C-alpha positions, 0 to 999 in steps of 0.5 A: 907041750910046755905048760901054759903061762896063761890059762883062761877057762870059761871066763865070763865078765858081767856088767849089771844094769837097770835093764839086765846083765850084760856079758862083754866076755862070755865063756872064753877059754884059751892058753898062751905058752912061753915065747908065744904071741896069741893074737886076739882079734875082732871088731870094736865091742867084741870083748877083746880089751875086756878080756885083757883087763880081766886078766890083769885085774883092771875091770872097772866096777860094776864090771866083774868076773862072774864065772871062770878061772884065770891061771898064771904059771899054775896059780889061780889069780882071778880071785885075788884082790887089792894088794895081792893083785898089785904084787902080780901086776907089773911083776908077773904081768906087764901091760902095753896100752894103746896110747903111750903118752897117757901110759906114762907119767908126764911129770916124771923122767923116763928113768925114774919111772923105770927105776920105781917099777923095778924097786917095787917088784925086784930085790935090787938096789937103787944103783942096780935099778938105774943100770937096768933102766939104761939097759932096758932102753937100749934093749928096745932100741932107744938111741943114746939111752944113757942120756935119754933116761933123764928125758920126759915123755913129751920129749920122745916121738910116738914110736919112741914113747911106745918103745919106752912103754914096752921097756916099762912093761918088761923091766920087772921081768914078767912072764906075760905081756898084754899088749892092747892095740899097741900100734894103733896110734902109730904110722905104718912104718913105726908099727912094723918096727914095734911089732918086730921089737915085740916078736924079738923080745918074746923070742929072746926072753920066752915071754908070753904075749897077748896081742889085742888088735882089730888089725888082721895085718898085724895078726898075720905079721906077728902072731903065732896063733889067733883067737877071733872074738865076736860079741864077747864069745870066741868064734875061732881059735887056731894057728894064724896061718891056718885061720887066715888062709882057711877060716872055718867060721863065717865071721872069720871068713868075712874079716879076711875077705874085708881085708884089701889085698893089692895082689888081687886087684880088687875094685870093691871091698867085701863088706859083712852086712849088718853090725856087731849086736849091742850087749843088750841085744845079742841074739839067741843061738850063734851071735853072728847068725843075723849076719851070716850068709850060711845061717841055718835054723839050728844056728838061731836056737843054739850057740855054736860048739866051744872053740877050744884047741883048734876049732871054730864055734860054728855048727856048720864050719866052712871048708876050703871048697866053699871059700874058693 
């Protein structure tokens, strides 16, 4: 197996408060290899975006990495600060944010933003950067790129702005892209186009992608593997088809059952009882135990086993017969 582009080991993010220490990310571990899309999925508050921000060094104080390691292309990056991290951000790691309009500088032309990024990270001339800016827009499907390169962000539609943001994330040739809810603000047809674009660029360039989303449909369509997060912890990790068709963690099973399927002719949608616990009220043992229909005494006292490789963090993982 190829060496991972990104390797996260026992990552823990803490936020000190007057009432104690909160852990939005608690002991998370996974790898992403080149050309692979790893989907990070879970409800709001699960810790998905916080894990992505930790990787790219964008945690807002007082949040900080308390434990664990982050390795990028064989080099440890979680201890880098200031200018050392800024050299990696953009060059080695590209970021696609949820709202493309706020990701772009409204006062600068699209081409100027692409050129500035490339000149910051690549040893090329201004003329070469301008050529590459046009090529980058063409690669992500912007029609008339030679003219649109001089347009401002507000002159593009939402879907076209997101294509520009993807071009901006890729223009310095990073080995890892973190896409944080990249299709949430877009309509369904444009969502499909953006995900198809990400998949093609990932395949053609060999770029590793961390795809953060709450939408299991997006995961099923785009990801190769999926990491399911709950209350800051990894609930399940494995190939996307296996996790979707035969989930082993009760939380994953609940997520899949809550996804409407027209083919099943459902009259009522399944609902997971209760809600995600607040960070200051995560229960002992398995964090999902108050909502779990299969809970046993052991679940209330000891966290589930680590979900590494291809496993579920559950003492009593589900088997196919229990799901039928």
